[in-house]
N, C-alpha and C positions, 0 to 999 in steps of 0.2 A: 458429544456433539452429534446432531442428527446427520445420518448418512446422506439425506437429500440435500443438506446444506453444502456438503462437499461436492455433490453433483452440480449444484447451482454455482459454486465457486469456479468451476471449470470455465464458465463464460467470462468471469472476471479475469481469469488467467489470460484468456484470449484477448480481452480488451487491453490489458497492460501490454501484451505483446504487439498489438496493432499500433498503439500509440508510439511505442519505441521504434517500430519498423517504419512507420510513416515519417517520423522525425529524422531518422537516419538517412533517408533519401537525399535530403538537402538541409544540412545543419546551418541555420542562420539564427540571428537574434529573434526574428519574427517567428520562425518555426519552433524555437524553444519556448517562446511566450505562449504560442498556441498549444503546444504540448502540455504546458503546466495548467492552462485554463481547462483543457479537456480533462486532464487528470483530476483537477479539483472538482469538476462537476460529476465525474464518474465516482470519485471518492465519496461525495455527498450521497450519491445513490447507495453506496456501500454502507454508509453510516445509518441511513434510514432503514436499509435492509436488516442490519444487525439489531436495531431497536425493535423492529417487528419480530425478529427471530427470538428475542428474549421473552416474548409473550405467546408466540404461536409455535406449535410443533409442525414444522414445515412438511414432514413426511407422513402426516396422519390425516385421515378423513378426506374432505374435499380440497384441502389446502394444496396437495401436489398438483392438482389440475390447474389451479390458478397460478402456481409457481412456474409451471411449464410455459404458460402465457408470458409471465414475466421474463423467463429465460429467453424466449423467442424475441421479445422486445429488446432485451439487453444485447442479444446477439446482433440484431439489426442495428442497434445503436453503435456497437463496435465496428461493424462493417462500414458504416457511413462516416466514421471518424476521419479517415483520410481526406474526405471531401468537405469536412466542416469548414475549413478555411481556404478552400480552393478559390479560383478566380470566379467572382460573382457572375452568374449567367441567369438570364431570365428563367424563373421557375426551376432553378437547380434542384435536382431530385435529392441528392445526398443530404444537404442541410435540413430539408423538409422531413426526410425519413428519420433523421436524428431527433428532431423535435417531437415528432409523433411517437417514436419509440420511447422517448423520455416520459411523455405523458402516460403511455400505457404502463410502463414500469412503475412509476410513482403512484399511478391509480390503483394498481394491484396491491401495493403496500398499504395505501390508505384504506382500501376496502378490507383487507385482513385485520388491520389495527382497529378499524371501526367495529368489526365483528366482535373482537375480544374485549373492546372497551365497554361493551354493553354489560359486562360482568360487574362493573363498579359504577355506582351512581355518580353522575357528574363528570366522568372521565371523557365521555364523548363531547361534552361541552368544552372541556379543555383542549381536546383534539382539534376542534374547529378553529382554535386560535393559531394553529399551524397552517391552516388552509390558504391564507393570503400568500405565504411563501411559495407554495406549490403553484398557485394560479399565476402569480407574477413571474416566477422563473420560467414557467411554460410560455407565457406571452413574450417574454424577452427572447427566448430561444426561437420561437416562431418568427419574431421580428428580425432576428439575426439571419434567418433563412430567407425571408421574403422581401425585406426592405432593401438590402444592398443591390440586388439585381435591378431595382428600379432607379438607381442613381447612375447617371451617365459618367461621372468622374470616378475612375477606378480607385484612385488614391483615397478619395472621400468615402467611397463604398467600403473599402477595407477598414478605415478608421471607425465607421459606424458599426460594422460587424464586430470588430474587436471590442469597441466600447460596450456593446450590448452583452457580449460574453463576460467582460469584466464585471458588469452590473449583476449578472446572474450569480457569479461567484461571491461577490460582496453581499448580495441579498441572502444567499443561502447560509453563509457562515456567520453573518451578523444576526440572522434570525435565531441561530442556535445560542448565541450569547445573550440576546435580548430575552429569550425565553427563560433564562436563568434557572433551568432545571425543572420548572413546573411542567406537569403533564407527562414527564418521562417516568417510566417504571422499570427499574433494573432489578428483576427478581433473582437473577443468578450472576454473581460476579465471576464465578468460574467459567460459565459459558461465554460471557462477554470477553474476558481476557483471552480465552482459548481461541475465539474467533479472530481476534486481532493479531495474536501471535502467529496464527496459521497464515493469514493473508500476507504478513510481513515476510514469512519464509517463502511464500509463493513468489513475491516480488524479487527476493534475492535469487531464487532459482531462475526466474525469467532473465535476470541480468546475465547469468551464466550461459543460458541458451542464446541470448543475443550476441554474446561474445563469440560463441562457437559458430553461429550462422553468419554473422556479420564479418568475422575474420576469415570466412571462406574455409574454415577448417574441416567442414563436412564435405565428403565427396572428393577431397583433394588428396594427393599422395602425402603420407606422413613424413614430415621433416623435423629435424631437431629444433628448428626455429619455431615451428608451430607447436610442438610438444612443450617446449620451454615456456612459450607464451600462455598456453593453456594451464600449465601447472601454476604459474604465477597468478593467473586469474583466479584459480581455485583457492590458492593460499590467501590472497587478500580478501576475497569474498568470505571465506571461512573465518578470517580474523574479524571482519565486521559482524558476522553472525555472532561470534563469541562475545564481542563487546556488549551486545544487548541481551542475549539469552543465557549467558553464564550467571549473571548476578542481577542485572537491572530488571529483566522481565519477571523472574520469580519473586523478587522483593516487591515489585509493583502489584503483582497478583495478590500477595498477602495483604498489602495496604488497601487494595480494592475490596477485599473481603472484610477487612476491619472497619472500613467506613460504612456509615449507615445513612438512610434517608437521602435528603438533598445533597449532602456532602458526597455520598457515594455516586450519585448521578453526575454532579458537577465534575468530580474527578474522572469519571468514565468519559465524559465529553472532552475535557481539556487534555487529559493524558493520551487517550487512545484516538478519539475522533479528530482532534486538532493537531497535537504534536506529532502523531505518527504519519500524518500527511506530509510533513516536512521530511521525514525519513524516507517515505516512498518516493517523493520528488528527488531526493538525493540519489536514491538507487537508480532511478531512470537516467539521471545525468551521468553518473559514473559508468553506467552500462553503455551509454552512447560513446563516452570517452574511451572506455576500454575497447570497444569495438573498433574505433579509429586506430588506436595504438596497436592492437593485435593484428589488424589488417595490414599495417605497415610492416610489422615483424614477419608475418607469414608470406608477404609478397617477395618472392625470390628476385624480382627485378630491382628491388630497393636495397641499396648497400646498408648493412647494419650499422655502419659507422656514421651514416648521415644523421643530422639532427632531425627531430620530429617536425612535422609540418601539419598545418590545419588546426582545428579546435580540440584535438584529442586530449592534450595535456590539461588545458584549463577545465575541460569538462570532467576529466577523470579525477583530478585533485579537488576541483570545486564540488563535484558530486559527493565525494567522501566527506568533505568539510560540511556540506549541507546535511548529510546523513548523521554525522556526529553531533552537529548543533541541534538537530531534531531530537536525537537521543538525550542530549543534555536538558532540553526543555521537558522531555518525558520524565527524566530523573528528578528534575527540580520540582515539577508540579506534583508528581506522584509520591516522591520520597522526601522532598524538602532538602535534598543534598545536591552537591555539585562536586565532581571529581576533578582534582587539579590535573590528573593525568590526561583527561579528555580536553581540558582547556589548553594544556601544553601541546597536545598533538595537533589540535586545530591551528595553533600559531605556527608550529613547525611545517605543517602542510601548506599554509598560506605563504610562508617564507620560501618554501621549496619550489613553488610554481615558476618563478623567473628562472631558476636553475634548470628545472626539468625541461623547459621549452627549448633549451640549447643542448640537451642530451639526446643521444640516439633513443629510438623507441624502446628497445630492450632495457636500456639503463633507466629510463624514466619509469617504466612499469616495475622494474626491480626496486627502485627507490621508494615508490609508493607501497609496495608489498613489505619492504623492510620497516617502514614507519608503522604500518598497521600491525605487523607481527610484534614489533617492539612495544607497542601500546599494550597488547595482550600480555606479553611476557612481564612487563613492568607491573601491571595490575595483579597478575597472579602472585608475584612476590610481595608487593607492598600491601595488598589487601588479603593476605593469606588467612589471617585469623577470622576476619569478617566473612570471607568466602566460605571457610570451613563451617562456621556457625550457621550460615544461611543454608548451605547444602544439607547439613544435618537436620535442620528444621523441616526442610522440604521433604527429605527422605522419611522422617518420622510421620509427617502428615500423609504421605503417600502410603506408607505401611499401614497406618491406622485406617485409611479409606479402604484399602484392599481387604483388610481384616473384616471391616464392616460389611463389605460386599459378600465376602465368603460366608459370614454368619447369616446374612439374609438369604443367600441361595441355599444354605443348608436346610432351610425350612422346606424346600422342595422334597427332601428325602425323609422328612419326619412322618412317621406313620406308615411308611412304605413297608410291605411285607418282606421279611428276610428271604434272601435267596435260598432255595432248597438245594442241598448238596446233590451233585450228580453222581 
């Protein structure tokens, strides 16, 4: 993976953080809807970015200069996210900055892909078929910024703005389905899977950061309540990491390598670009829920025996359910299998929500952690043979690759004069 890509990803990290922080200020049904809409648009930018990165070395030649412009646009996009769904005011700056930043970011990606598309006859013509999505989504975002301030009725203005954002999301993701994999070129399955694995780990890491900051654990005196909540947060997040990266992610990477042509592209789109969005959305939801729960645990003024209050429990358990459902879609489309352990865990989590709402915050968080850890433990035991075989195959592949690298680098020393003894 190009080091410049990691540098560029830092701005996506900031964007995820901004969405979570802006939503945490006032958690309502509308704010959650807005967060999911913003996340979907941001994720589509990520998908387009990864498509371009499969064809272009982002850290070579003139490309870094253009990518810095894209980074600046993405940073401005992130900064304006909290104002995207604010009270409509005449010529509000935030939504306009968001729309303009979106145009610049997508424009840089289009320019880069147009440049490399010239290497293959007819590919630029195929690329033009994607241009209506870019133009229409840009017009819709500009409309969401400029039209609501002109409407006198605040309620109607909010509905118009939300409707335009929903239209943007539907347009983007339906365009990816209608395209049906033509025009996409996935030259490296390894690069593609690595990029999406990395961004998922970033999102899980952001959830831990959100819990620490939102629970006010930073800068406060260390207490056993705060330490216990932090440990539970690490445990259940690590369990969710394990559910994906222990078996599903490596197996899907192998399946992505094995697929060829349009089948490979369609799998890359459905498994990573679409299914993983559901997982990212789940991470954001359970991060918000964990923040609420940990905040109640860390607050010394709240009796630990009191039942939880607020939206913390539904968000926490619902977010994990969403994450696991996205993972099952990922597994079903990528591997053609479905684990009964995941289905059972989702049903247990759904059934546990009414109980957890009447439990103290520490007990509710402990219950969720126990369910997630139990899922991992069950799969380690039940799927021991398959897990062992998969890990052996991955290890052999890695060893072969490292040997190939070592043999190639050994050529640097061929023909070199022997060192003279001193």
